N, CA and C of each residue as an Amber inpcrd file, in Angstrom:
protein
   510
  -6.9130000 -10.5220000  -0.7680000  -6.9660000 -11.6020000  -1.5930000
  -8.3470000 -11.6300000  -2.1150000  -9.2650000 -11.7520000  -1.3230000
 -10.7850000 -11.9400000  -1.8960000 -11.1580000 -10.9690000  -2.6930000
 -10.5720000  -9.5420000  -2.4720000 -10.9640000  -8.4360000  -3.2440000
 -10.4750000  -8.6650000  -4.7660000  -9.5170000  -9.4090000  -4.7800000
  -8.9980000  -9.5910000  -6.3420000  -9.6570000 -10.9330000  -6.8840000
  -9.9390000 -11.8370000  -5.9060000 -10.5760000 -13.1400000  -6.3370000
 -11.9430000 -12.9220000  -6.9360000 -12.9290000 -12.2010000  -6.3320000
 -14.1070000 -12.0600000  -6.8430000 -14.2650000 -11.5610000  -8.1910000
 -13.5980000 -10.4270000  -8.5490000 -13.6930000  -9.9340000  -9.8540000
 -13.0470000 -10.9220000 -10.8860000 -11.9360000 -11.6630000 -10.4730000
 -11.4520000 -12.6770000 -11.4600000 -12.4180000 -13.7010000 -11.6450000
 -13.0480000 -14.1690000 -10.7190000 -14.0130000 -15.1910000 -10.8550000
 -15.1740000 -14.6400000 -11.8520000 -15.6690000 -13.4710000 -11.6740000
 -16.6070000 -12.7650000 -12.5220000 -16.1470000 -12.6400000 -13.9180000
 -14.9550000 -12.1640000 -14.1260000 -14.4450000 -12.1160000 -15.5270000
 -14.1690000 -13.4650000 -16.2330000 -13.9130000 -14.5710000 -15.6150000
 -13.6880000 -15.6730000 -16.2420000 -15.0420000 -16.3870000 -16.3070000
 -16.2180000 -15.8190000 -15.9890000 -17.4700000 -16.3670000 -16.3020000
 -17.8340000 -17.5900000 -15.3200000 -17.1630000 -17.7200000 -14.2860000
 -17.6450000 -18.9210000 -13.3180000 -18.7480000 -18.6270000 -12.5710000
 -18.8430000 -17.3770000 -12.2640000 -20.2380000 -17.0030000 -11.5160000
 -20.8200000 -15.6780000 -11.9970000 -22.1650000 -15.4900000 -12.0290000
 -22.6040000 -14.2700000 -12.4270000 -22.1710000 -13.0690000 -11.5030000
 -22.3370000 -11.9400000 -12.0070000 -21.8660000 -10.8670000 -11.4040000
 -22.7690000 -10.7090000 -10.1380000 -23.9980000 -10.8950000 -10.1420000
 -24.8430000 -10.7000000  -8.8690000 -24.4000000 -11.4770000  -7.5790000
 -23.9280000 -12.7140000  -8.0890000 -23.7200000 -13.6460000  -7.0630000
 -22.2440000 -13.2320000  -6.3680000 -21.1960000 -12.6570000  -7.2000000
 -20.0230000 -12.1310000  -6.6940000 -20.3510000 -10.9890000  -5.8660000
 -21.1250000 -10.1860000  -6.0900000 -21.5440000  -8.8800000  -5.4020000
 -22.0280000  -9.5190000  -3.9650000 -22.8710000 -10.5450000  -4.1160000
 -23.6540000 -11.1110000  -2.6100000 -22.5280000 -11.6200000  -1.8320000
 -21.3930000 -12.2590000  -2.4600000 -20.2670000 -12.7070000  -1.5470000
 -19.4860000 -11.4840000  -0.9650000 -19.3730000 -10.3620000  -1.7440000
 -18.6410000  -9.3460000  -1.1780000 -19.6210000  -8.7220000  -0.0810000
 -20.8800000  -8.5650000  -0.2380000 -21.6840000  -7.9820000   0.7790000
 -21.7540000  -8.8450000   1.9750000 -21.5910000 -10.1780000   1.8140000
 -21.7440000 -10.9480000   3.0480000 -20.3130000 -10.6920000   3.8210000
 -19.2800000 -10.5210000   3.1970000 -18.0130000 -10.3570000   3.9280000
 -18.1350000  -8.7530000   4.6210000 -18.7150000  -7.8850000   4.0720000
 -18.8730000  -6.6750000   4.6930000 -19.6170000  -6.9000000   6.0020000
 -20.7160000  -7.5660000   5.8290000 -21.5640000  -7.7940000   6.8960000
 -20.8920000  -8.5170000   8.1870000 -20.2720000  -9.5060000   7.7040000
 -19.3300000 -10.4690000   8.7450000 -18.3900000  -9.5370000   9.4290000
 -17.6890000  -8.6790000   8.6550000 -16.8170000  -7.8670000   9.2780000
 -17.2140000  -6.7430000  10.2750000 -18.5390000  -6.5800000  10.1110000
 -19.3210000  -5.7150000  11.0070000 -19.7040000  -6.2930000  12.4050000
 -20.1830000  -7.5910000  12.3960000 -20.8170000  -8.1760000  13.3960000
 -20.1820000  -9.4250000  14.0590000 -19.0500000  -9.7650000  13.4250000
 -18.3800000 -10.8020000  14.1550000 -17.7940000 -10.5950000  15.5700000
 -17.9270000 -11.5070000  16.5310000 -17.8520000 -11.1250000  17.8930000
 -16.4610000 -10.8400000  18.4080000 -15.4150000 -11.3530000  17.6850000
 -13.9940000 -11.2810000  18.0750000 -13.3380000 -10.2230000  17.2740000
 -12.5550000  -9.3270000  17.7940000 -11.8290000  -8.4560000  16.8180000
 -10.9190000  -8.9910000  15.8190000 -10.2260000 -10.1080000  16.2370000
  -9.3060000 -10.6290000  15.4130000 -10.0840000 -11.2280000  14.0530000
 -11.2500000 -11.6570000  14.3600000 -12.1430000 -12.0670000  13.4000000
 -12.3690000 -11.1350000  12.3390000 -12.7580000  -9.8600000  12.9730000
 -13.1990000  -8.8300000  12.1510000 -12.0370000  -8.4960000  11.1070000
 -10.7650000  -8.2720000  11.8980000  -9.6220000  -7.9420000  11.2600000
  -9.3030000  -8.9630000  10.0870000  -9.5060000 -10.0780000  10.2440000
  -9.1370000 -11.1750000   9.1660000 -10.2030000 -10.8450000   7.9260000
 -11.6030000 -10.8280000   8.3840000 -12.3670000 -10.5250000   7.1870000
 -11.9550000  -9.3170000   6.4460000 -11.6090000  -8.1260000   7.0970000
 -11.3750000  -6.9990000   6.2960000 -10.1470000  -7.0980000   5.5590000
  -9.1100000  -8.0620000   6.0240000  -7.8890000  -8.5780000   5.3030000
  -8.2470000  -9.1860000   4.1370000  -9.3710000 -10.1000000   4.2800000
  -9.7420000 -10.8550000   3.0380000 -10.2810000  -9.9370000   1.9050000
 -11.1110000  -8.6920000   2.3550000 -11.5420000  -7.7750000   1.5310000
 -10.5490000  -6.9900000   0.7840000  -9.2610000  -6.9240000   1.2990000
  -8.2480000  -6.3300000   0.5990000  -7.7690000  -5.2600000   1.3690000
  -8.0370000  -4.9910000   2.5680000  -7.5430000  -3.8270000   3.4140000
  -6.1350000  -4.1840000   3.7570000  -5.2650000  -3.1740000   3.6550000
  -3.9750000  -3.2600000   4.2300000  -3.7450000  -3.0640000   5.7240000
  -3.8510000  -4.2060000   6.4540000  -3.8150000  -4.0470000   8.0090000
  -2.8240000  -4.6230000   8.6680000  -1.7750000  -3.7290000   9.1530000
  -0.4430000  -4.0890000   9.4830000  -0.4190000  -4.1690000  11.1090000
  -0.7660000  -5.2520000  11.8370000  -0.3920000  -5.2180000  13.2460000
  -1.4720000  -4.4970000  14.0590000  -2.5850000  -4.2680000  13.4720000
  -3.7550000  -3.5850000  13.9290000  -4.2340000  -4.1180000  15.3650000
  -4.3090000  -3.3880000  16.3990000  -4.7430000  -3.7860000  17.6650000
  -6.0910000  -4.2190000  17.8950000  -7.0300000  -3.2500000  17.3770000
  -8.4110000  -3.4980000  17.4990000  -9.3350000  -2.7800000  16.5430000
 -10.1560000  -3.5800000  15.9310000 -11.3480000  -2.8250000  15.1520000
 -12.6340000  -3.2190000  15.7840000 -13.4460000  -2.4030000  16.1670000
 -14.6570000  -2.4580000  16.8350000 -15.7980000  -3.1800000  16.1440000
 -16.9480000  -3.3590000  16.6180000 -17.9900000  -3.7970000  16.0220000
 -18.7450000  -2.7950000  15.1130000 -19.4730000  -2.9770000  14.2740000
 -20.2220000  -2.1420000  13.3660000 -19.3780000  -1.0720000  12.6560000
 -17.9520000  -1.3150000  12.4460000 -17.1930000  -0.5580000  11.6510000
 -17.4290000  -0.7970000  10.1800000 -17.2610000   0.1800000   9.2220000
 -17.5200000   0.0930000   7.9720000 -16.2880000   0.5560000   7.1730000
 -15.8510000  -0.0590000   6.2520000 -14.7560000   0.4820000   5.2690000
 -15.2840000   0.3980000   3.9840000 -15.1810000   1.5820000   3.1990000
 -15.8800000   1.8490000   2.1000000 -15.5110000   0.7240000   0.9190000
 -16.0610000   0.8930000  -0.3040000 -16.1390000  -0.1990000  -1.3150000
 -14.7910000  -0.4420000  -1.9000000 -13.8140000   0.3720000  -1.4140000
 -12.6430000   0.1360000  -2.0940000 -11.5070000  -0.3490000  -0.8210000
 -11.7100000  -1.2710000  -0.0790000 -10.9180000  -1.4620000   1.0020000
  -9.2440000  -1.5540000   0.7530000  -8.9210000  -1.9910000  -0.4800000
  -7.3500000  -2.0340000  -0.7110000  -6.7840000  -0.6350000  -0.8080000
  -7.6150000   0.4760000  -0.6740000  -7.0940000   1.7900000  -0.5710000
  -6.8590000   2.2890000   0.7870000  -7.1460000   1.4060000   1.8210000
  -6.8170000   1.5530000   3.4470000  -5.6600000   1.1170000   3.8330000
  -4.9620000   1.7640000   4.5360000  -3.8760000   1.1740000   5.2580000
  -3.9450000   1.5260000   6.7490000  -3.9520000   0.7250000   7.5870000
  -4.1130000   0.7960000   9.0100000  -2.6950000   0.1160000   9.7320000
  -1.9470000   0.9420000  10.3760000  -0.5880000   0.4380000  10.7640000
  -0.6990000  -0.0520000  12.1710000   0.5020000  -0.4240000  12.7650000
   0.7540000  -1.2280000  14.0530000   0.1060000  -0.5260000  15.2010000
  -0.6910000  -1.2080000  16.0050000  -1.2190000  -0.8340000  17.2350000
  -2.2390000   0.2320000  17.1170000  -2.8720000   0.3890000  16.0340000
  -4.0270000   1.3070000  15.8220000  -5.2060000   0.6660000  16.5060000
  -6.0290000   1.5790000  17.1640000  -7.5210000   1.1550000  17.5370000
  -8.4140000   1.9680000  16.7160000  -9.3570000   1.1620000  16.1120000
 -10.6150000   1.7850000  15.3410000 -11.8750000   1.4310000  16.2990000
 -12.3970000   2.2780000  17.0340000 -13.7140000   2.0750000  17.9380000
 -14.7980000   1.8380000  17.0920000 -15.7810000   1.1460000  17.7600000
 -17.1130000   0.7860000  17.1540000 -17.8060000   1.9390000  16.4420000
 -18.2910000   1.5020000  15.3810000 -19.2170000   2.3750000  14.6760000
 -18.6930000   3.4390000  13.6740000 -17.2480000   3.1990000  13.4800000
 -16.4280000   4.0820000  12.6580000 -16.6180000   3.9140000  11.3410000
 -16.8590000   4.8320000  10.4850000 -16.8680000   4.5880000   8.9710000
 -15.3740000   5.0960000   8.4620000 -14.8330000   4.4960000   7.6510000
 -13.7470000   4.6960000   6.7970000 -14.1150000   4.7270000   5.3620000
 -14.0530000   5.8250000   4.5200000 -14.4440000   5.9610000   3.3360000
 -13.3020000   6.2920000   2.3910000 -13.2960000   5.5560000   1.3270000
 -12.1800000   5.6190000   0.4580000 -12.6580000   6.0610000  -0.8940000
 -13.9790000   6.4240000  -0.9880000 -14.5930000   7.0100000  -2.1080000
 -15.5250000   8.0740000  -1.9640000 -15.7860000   9.0900000  -2.8090000
 -16.4980000  10.2520000  -2.4720000 -17.4540000  10.2210000  -3.6200000
 -19.0340000  10.3240000  -3.4060000 -19.8520000  10.5070000  -4.4370000
 -20.5930000  11.7200000  -4.1480000 -19.7460000  12.7980000  -3.9250000
 -20.5320000  14.0640000  -3.4120000 -21.2150000  14.8760000  -4.6730000
 -22.0470000  15.7390000  -4.2380000 -23.0160000  16.3530000  -5.1830000
 -22.1450000  17.0820000  -6.2020000 -20.9000000  17.3940000  -5.7750000
 -20.0120000  18.1080000  -6.8090000 -19.6800000  17.1850000  -8.0840000
 -19.5790000  16.0210000  -7.8900000 -19.2200000  15.0620000  -8.8580000
 -20.5640000  14.3880000  -9.6230000 -21.6840000  15.0070000  -9.4020000
 -22.9260000  14.3180000 -10.0730000 -22.6630000  14.1220000 -11.5160000
 -22.9430000  13.0870000 -11.9550000 -22.5490000  12.6610000 -13.5290000
 -21.2760000  12.5970000 -13.8430000 -20.2020000  13.0590000 -12.8860000
 -18.8970000  12.7820000 -13.1880000 -18.3690000  11.5030000 -12.6300000
 -16.9930000  11.4580000 -12.6170000 -16.4150000  10.3800000 -11.9500000
 -16.2370000  10.5270000 -10.2280000 -16.4750000   9.2590000  -9.7480000
 -16.2530000   9.3270000  -8.2300000 -14.6240000   9.5050000  -7.9450000
 -14.6550000  10.1810000  -6.6810000 -13.1160000  10.3670000  -6.2070000
 -12.7920000   9.1640000  -5.4070000 -11.8830000   8.6620000  -5.7050000
 -11.1430000   7.3720000  -5.0670000  -9.7040000   8.1310000  -4.4530000
  -9.5630000   7.8960000  -3.2610000  -8.2280000   8.2420000  -2.5240000
  -7.9540000   7.3660000  -1.4290000  -6.6610000   7.1120000  -1.1690000
  -6.2950000   6.1630000  -0.0760000  -6.6100000   7.0580000   1.2680000
  -6.6000000   6.1640000   2.3800000  -6.6570000   6.5320000   3.7380000
  -5.6070000   5.8040000   4.3910000  -4.7380000   6.4520000   5.2150000
  -3.6430000   5.8620000   5.8830000  -3.8170000   6.3080000   7.3240000
  -3.8580000   5.2530000   8.2700000  -3.8030000   5.4900000   9.6160000
  -2.4840000   4.8190000  10.1980000  -1.7160000   5.7630000  10.7530000
  -0.2970000   5.5820000  11.2240000  -0.2680000   4.8060000  12.4220000
   0.9630000   4.4490000  12.9560000   1.0860000   3.7130000  14.3310000
   0.3370000   4.4370000  15.5240000  -0.1110000   3.4850000  16.4160000
  -0.4050000   3.8730000  17.6130000  -1.5590000   5.1050000  17.6900000
  -2.3920000   5.0820000  16.7020000  -3.6660000   5.8710000  16.4840000
  -4.6310000   5.2480000  17.3040000  -5.5200000   6.1620000  18.0490000
  -6.7460000   5.7790000  18.6330000  -7.9080000   6.6030000  17.9940000
  -8.8430000   5.9060000  17.3000000 -10.0550000   6.4710000  16.7740000
 -11.0470000   6.2760000  17.5930000 -11.7650000   7.3460000  18.0340000
 -12.9540000   7.1800000  18.9080000 -14.1750000   6.5800000  18.2920000
 -15.3240000   6.3490000  19.0080000 -16.5340000   5.6580000  18.4750000
 -17.1750000   6.5720000  17.5350000 -17.8580000   6.0630000  16.5780000
 -18.7500000   6.6390000  15.6330000 -18.1040000   7.8920000  14.8100000
 -16.8080000   7.6580000  14.5290000 -15.9620000   8.7740000  13.6180000
 -16.3310000   8.4140000  12.2590000 -16.0820000   9.3110000  11.4300000
 -16.1440000   9.3960000  10.0110000 -14.9440000   9.7790000   9.4390000
 -14.2490000   8.9680000   8.7490000 -12.7610000   9.1880000   8.0790000
 -13.1480000   9.3910000   6.5200000 -12.8560000  10.6860000   5.8770000
 -13.1010000  10.7710000   4.4180000 -11.8450000  10.4520000   3.6490000
 -12.1610000  10.3000000   2.3360000 -11.0630000   9.8870000   1.4370000
  -9.8180000  10.9280000   1.5280000  -8.6380000  10.2810000   1.3480000
  -7.4430000  11.1520000   1.0420000  -6.8570000  11.6540000   2.3420000
  -7.3520000  10.9380000   3.4900000  -6.7390000  11.5380000   4.7660000
  -5.6920000  10.5710000   5.3360000  -4.6770000  11.2790000   5.9630000
  -3.7160000  10.5670000   6.7000000  -3.6580000  11.0700000   8.2170000
  -3.8350000  10.0340000   9.1000000  -3.5540000  10.4370000  10.4600000
  -2.3820000  10.0090000  11.0150000  -1.5970000  10.9740000  11.4680000
  -0.1560000  10.7370000  11.9800000  -0.0020000   9.7580000  13.1460000
   1.1680000   9.2560000  13.3790000   1.3440000   8.3180000  14.3710000
   0.9820000   9.1320000  15.7080000   0.8220000   8.2470000  16.7520000
   0.3450000   8.7480000  18.0510000  -0.8290000   9.7120000  18.3320000
  -1.6490000   9.8110000  17.4090000  -2.7660000  10.7660000  17.3080000
  -3.9690000  10.1390000  18.1130000  -4.8350000  10.9780000  18.4790000
  -6.0810000  10.5310000  19.0510000  -7.2700000  11.2800000  18.2770000
  -8.2870000  10.6860000  17.7090000  -9.1710000  11.2040000  17.2130000
 -10.5240000  11.0440000  18.1390000 -11.1860000  12.0760000  18.5520000
 -12.2590000  12.1320000  19.6050000 -13.7060000  11.4690000  18.9780000
 -14.2520000  10.9160000  19.8060000 -15.5750000  10.1210000  19.3970000
 -16.5260000  11.2660000  18.5840000 -17.1190000  10.7870000  17.6420000
 -18.0660000  11.3240000  16.8280000 -17.3370000  12.4550000  15.7870000
 -16.2360000  12.4710000  15.6840000 -15.5490000  13.2600000  14.8990000
 -15.6700000  13.1450000  13.3370000 -15.4510000  14.1030000  12.6690000
 -15.4730000  13.9110000  11.1080000 -14.2360000  14.3280000  10.5870000
 -13.2930000  13.4830000  10.2120000 -12.0150000  13.7050000   9.7110000
 -12.0350000  14.0380000   8.0480000 -11.8780000  15.3570000   7.8240000
 -12.0120000  15.7050000   6.4090000 -10.5200000  15.9710000   5.8700000
  -9.4850000  16.3300000   6.8100000  -8.2850000  16.7200000   6.2200000
  -7.2600000  15.8560000   7.1820000  -5.9710000  15.7380000   6.7030000
  -5.0830000  15.0060000   7.4920000  -4.7330000  15.6830000   8.7310000
  -4.4560000  14.6730000   9.6220000  -4.1050000  15.1120000  11.0000000
  -2.5530000  14.7440000  11.2750000  -1.7660000  15.8250000  11.7850000
  -0.3590000  15.6330000  11.9650000  -0.0600000  14.6930000  13.1220000
   0.9700000  14.1400000  13.4110000   1.4830000  13.0750000  14.3540000
   1.4320000  13.7760000  15.6670000   1.2540000  12.9280000  16.5220000
   1.1780000  13.3760000  17.9620000   0.0140000  14.4090000  18.3000000
  -1.0890000  14.4450000  17.6940000  -2.1250000  15.3650000  18.0150000
  -3.3460000  14.6160000  18.5960000  -4.2370000  15.5470000  18.9520000
  -5.4280000  15.1680000  19.4290000  -6.5420000  16.0550000  18.6720000
  -7.5110000  15.4630000  18.1030000  -8.3900000  16.1620000  17.1370000
  -9.8190000  15.7230000  17.3170000 -10.6530000  16.7880000  17.3550000
 -12.1070000  16.3540000  17.8670000 -12.8970000  17.3790000  16.7370000
 -14.3150000  17.0790000  16.7470000 -15.2490000  17.7320000  16.0440000
 -15.4860000  17.6890000  14.7540000 -16.4990000  18.4250000  14.2300000
 -16.9990000  18.3730000  12.8600000 -16.8220000  19.5830000  12.2970000
 -15.8490000  19.7090000  11.3420000 -14.8460000  18.9520000  10.9540000
 -13.7870000  18.7940000  12.0750000 -13.0560000  17.7360000  12.0970000
 -12.0420000  17.5350000  13.1080000 -10.9960000  18.4660000  13.1070000
 -10.6370000  19.1170000  14.1920000  -9.6660000  20.1230000  14.3190000
  -8.6000000  19.7310000  15.4530000  -7.4270000  20.0240000  15.1290000
  -6.4020000  19.6370000  16.0920000  -6.6840000  20.8030000  17.5150000
  -6.7300000  20.0820000  18.5990000  -7.0810000  21.0380000  19.7200000
  -5.6650000  21.0050000  20.6070000  -4.9290000  19.9190000  20.4400000
  -3.6430000  19.8460000  21.4990000  -2.6480000  18.9590000  20.8290000
  -1.3990000  18.9920000  21.1230000  -0.5140000  17.9680000  20.8710000
  -0.2200000  17.0400000  22.0820000   0.2340000  15.8270000  21.6990000
   0.4630000  14.6640000  22.6140000   1.8130000  14.4370000  22.8910000
   2.4010000  14.5390000  24.1030000   3.7230000  14.3120000  24.4770000
   3.5260000  12.7610000  24.7410000   4.0220000  11.7610000  23.9430000
   3.8780000  10.3340000  24.0050000   4.3900000   9.8730000  25.3030000
   5.6870000  10.3160000  25.5720000   6.2290000   9.7370000  26.7010000
   5.6860000  10.1680000  27.9930000   5.2490000  11.3510000  28.1160000
   4.6640000  11.8030000  29.3820000   3.3120000  11.2650000  29.4140000
   2.5750000  11.1090000  28.4670000   1.2860000  10.6560000  28.5760000
   1.1610000   9.1860000  29.1050000   2.3040000   8.3070000  28.5360000
   2.4800000   6.8770000  28.9500000   2.7040000   6.8450000  30.4010000
   3.8290000   7.6460000  30.8190000   4.1460000   7.6790000  32.2270000
   3.0040000   8.0190000  33.2600000   2.2800000   9.0910000  32.7440000
   1.0730000   9.3290000  33.7570000   0.0840000   8.2040000  33.7820000
  -0.1520000   7.5750000  32.7160000  -1.1270000   6.5050000  32.7010000
  -0.6850000   5.4670000  33.5600000   0.7400000   5.0700000  33.6020000
   1.2650000   4.0860000  34.3170000   1.2030000   4.3080000  35.8150000
   1.5170000   5.7490000  36.0950000   1.4460000   6.0000000  37.4370000
   0.0830000   6.4000000  38.1030000  -0.9350000   6.4090000  37.3180000
  -2.1900000   6.7430000  37.6760000  -2.5050000   8.0390000  37.9350000
  -1.6640000   9.0230000  37.4240000  -1.9490000  10.4370000  37.4830000
  -2.7490000  11.0450000  36.4790000  -3.3580000  12.3490000  36.6870000
  -4.1300000  12.9490000  35.6740000  -3.4420000  13.8460000  34.8430000
């Protein structure tokens, strides 16, 4: 809502462009430092991110300049320090147009601390991304991926994983 409201206010000439940008920057800062996850989720929704039943977004997470290109589905966990980028200003595009691409994080995904998710990535449901990973390509459902660049190292059997967790087995 706010992502659409700020440009609208600027176009109508109600506020100068710099003031609209300051308002957007304040929302980005708030979304990173607010103490409660539900407050952080609410601010990201205000910026235009499509968050559907997200379980947790950690502190210091950053969603790129185009949050409306991000979709995070039910029961997903995004741990602290994660960067989710929906735009690419790489050296290959110098002087050219920037690359904009949506990022989709499916249901029951867990993203570890300090990960970087690049534009155009889809992380399949029930997947786990290890801490510090750089996700450059889509990850299939029921996978564990780690590294830079993130590579699938194993698949997850969801039913067995949950049963072991409940019974306290390794």
